[in-house]
N, C-alpha and C positions, 0 to 999 in steps of 0.2 A: 240804529235808524238807517234805512237804505237811502242813499243820496244819488246813486248812479245805478241804472238798470242797463245791462248789456246783453243783447240777444242775437244769436244766430237767426237766420231767416228761414231757409227751406227746411222743412221737417221740424221746425221749432216754433217760431213766432207766427209765420204765415200759414194760413189754412191751405186747402187743396188747390186754390187758385194760384198760389205762389206769388201773390201780390198784396199790397197794402189795401185791404178792403176797409169799409167804413168802420167796422167794429174795432179793428186794430188801430186805425188812424185815431179814433176817439180815445182809445186807451193811451196811446202815446201823447196825445194832446193833454190829457188829464195829468199825466206824469209831469209834463212841462209846466202846466198851470200851477201845480203844487210845489214848484221850485225844486224839483228833482231834475236829474239829467238823464237823457236816454241816448244810447248809441246802438246802432246795428253793429254786429261783429260777424262778418261774412267772408266767404271765399270769393264772392263775386267781385268784379271790378266796378268802378264808379258808374259806368254806362249801364250796368245791369241792376242799379238800385233806384228804380222809379219809386218816389216817396209819396205820391198822391197828395200833394199839398203840404207835406211835412218839411219841405225845404226851408232852410233858415231856422229850424227849430231843434234839430237833432245833430249829433255827431255821427261820423261814419268811420268805422274800421273796416277796411276792404282788403281783399287779396290775402286773407289769413293773417292780417296784421302788418302787411308791408306798407300800407298807407293809412294814415289817420287824418281826417279832415274835420274842420270846424263847421258849425252850422252855416257860417257865411261862405263856405266853400274854400277856405284857406287851407293849404297843406301844412299840417302841424308836424308830421313826421313821415319820412319816405325812406324805405330801405331797398336798395337796388342789388341785384345779383352782380357779383364782381365780373368785369368784362373779360378777364382771363379765363374764368370758369365758363362764361357764356360762349367764348370762342371755342373752347374744347368741346362743349356739348354740340355746337353747330357742326363741328368738323367730324366728330366721332359717331354721332347718332343721326346722320343724314337720312337713314332708312326709316326713322320713326316719325310719326305724324305729330309733331310738337307744336304747341301754340305758345307764343312769347307775348306775355301780357304786360302792358304799360298802364298807367292810371286810367287812360281813356280809350285806348285802342289795343287790339290784339293782332299780332302779325304772324303769318304762317307761310311756309314754303309751298303749301298745298294750293292747288287750283280750286276755284269756287265749286266746280263740278265734282271734283274728288271729295271735297269736304262734305258737301251735302249728300252725296251718295253714301258716304260713310255714316253720317248722322242718321239717315233714314233707317239704317240697320241697327242703330243703337236703341235700347229701351229708354223711354223718356220718363220723367219723374212720377207720373201717376198712371201708369199702364196705358190705357187706350183713351185717356182724356184728350180729345182733339184740341180744345181751347188752350190747355196748358202747353201742349206741344207747339201750337202756333205761337204762343207768347214767347217761348224760349227761342224758337227758330227766328222770329222777327228781330228779337234783340241781338241774337248772335250775328245776324246778317248786317246789322247796323255798325257793329264794333270791329268786325274782322277785316283785315287787309290781306288779300291773297297774293300768291305768286311773288313772294318776297325772296330776295337773294340772301345769302349768309351775311354779306357785307351790309345790306340794308338793315337786317335785324340787329346786327352787332352795333349799329349806330344808335339804336334806341335805348331808352332807359327802361330796362326790363326788370320788373319786380317779381314776376312769378312765371313759371313754366308749367303748362298743363298738357296732359295727354290722356285720351280715352283708350284704355287697354283694348286691343283688338283680339278677338278669339283666334287661337292658333298661332299667335305671334309670341316669340320669346323676348322677355325683357330682362333676362339675367345679366346681360352686359351692363345695362343701365343701373340695375340694383347694385352691382359690384362697384360701378363708378360712384354711385351715391355714398356707398360705404367708404370708399377710398378718400373722398372729398368731404367727409362728414363734418370736418372742422369749418367748412365754408358754406355748405348748403344742406338743406334738410327737406325730406319728402314727408308731408303730412296730409294725405288725401282724406276727403270726407268719407269715401267708401272704397272698397277693394277694386272697383272698376276704373279708378282714376289714378293718375300721378299728379301731384301738386307740389312743385319745388319752389322754395323761397330761400333767401339768405339764412344761414344758420343763426338761431336766436330769434328769428321772426316767427311768432305764433300769436294766436288770439289772446292767450293769457297775458303775455308780456305787454301786448298792446293795450289791453284794458287796464293793467296796472299802471302803465305809463300815463294813460289818459287820466286815471284817478289822481296820480301825483301832480299832473299838470293843473288839475282843477282843485287841488288841495283836499282830495277825498281819500280816506284811508281804505285799505282792502276790506276791512270788516264792515264798511258802509256801502259795499258794492254787491249787487245780486247779478249772477250770470246764468244764462240759459243756453243749452246746446244739445245736439243729438248725434253728431258724427265724429269721425276720426280726427278731423281738424279742430274739434272742440275739446279734446281730452286735456290739453294743458290748461285751458281756461277753467274747465270744470274742476280740475284737481287743485288749482291754485287758490280758490276762494271758498270761504266758509259757507256763504250763501249761494250754493250752486244747485241748479235744477236741470233735470233731463226728463222729457216726456217718456211715458212708458213705451212709446213707439220708437225710441232711439236705439242705436246700436248697443249691444250688450256692454261693450267697453265704455261707452259714454255713460250708461246708467251706473256702472260700477264706479266711474270717476266722480260722478256727482254725489253730493251729500243728501239730495232730496229727489224724489221721483214724483212726477205729475201725471195727469191723464194724457190721452192721445193728443198729438199736436193739432189734429183736424177738428178737435172740439174746443179750440181756443184756450187750452189749459194754461198756456204761458201768459196770455193776456189776462186771464182771470186771476192768476196768481199775483201778477203785478198790481191789479186793482185791489185785491185783498190785502196785500202788503201796505199799500197806501192808506187803506181804511184803518188798519191796525195802528198806524203811526199818528193818527190824528189825536 
């Protein structure tokens, strides 16, 4: 019997709008009404998880597992990148456009103009979908703090470091650094165009397992859903794991089950079918 449903957002649970629409909201509410637990499991930070009225009903695993929050907004678990490692990154990779993410704000040395000029050149989640691009840009602008010094960033509780890979720029030094300090930090990006660094041992799979133990739910009573590189640990750890057919090949390989395309609400439908079978 599935007692806990854990799902990635973009490319998995959410349709092309990348938001909690009415169908997905109704699905999650039904899960909660039937005394099961629902948690998002996302690379996003808290400020990027608008829940469309689902606040106080679901758990949140954010920043690839660095933060776990209760429905009441209480921080249950928080894993920070070690300050010594953070200092080295700030000193040695001053030339890279890095974003230093805390639970509610993201700090960067870039100016606002530099950042948005760069983002305009980047492909956004659904090609030329103007509304999706607007949604992401509005949310980014709310959470970003620009023109930060190394000292200001070092004073923050940084859980995750992101960077959008720039065409023509070499990241070999950073990859060698990550390998050298692999006992302290890990890079688990959702796709090949990103860098997503967290503390070693932080991943969605470990976070879902921790939440299950916290709620006295066993691993075989948990269903997980994901589509990207940051979902691989989660998909491989649990018996009831699902990936949409639109997922990365690595994610489909890691999952034990494959569903239809994410944009056809295949994840929400699977959750409802699972509930129906358990009655």
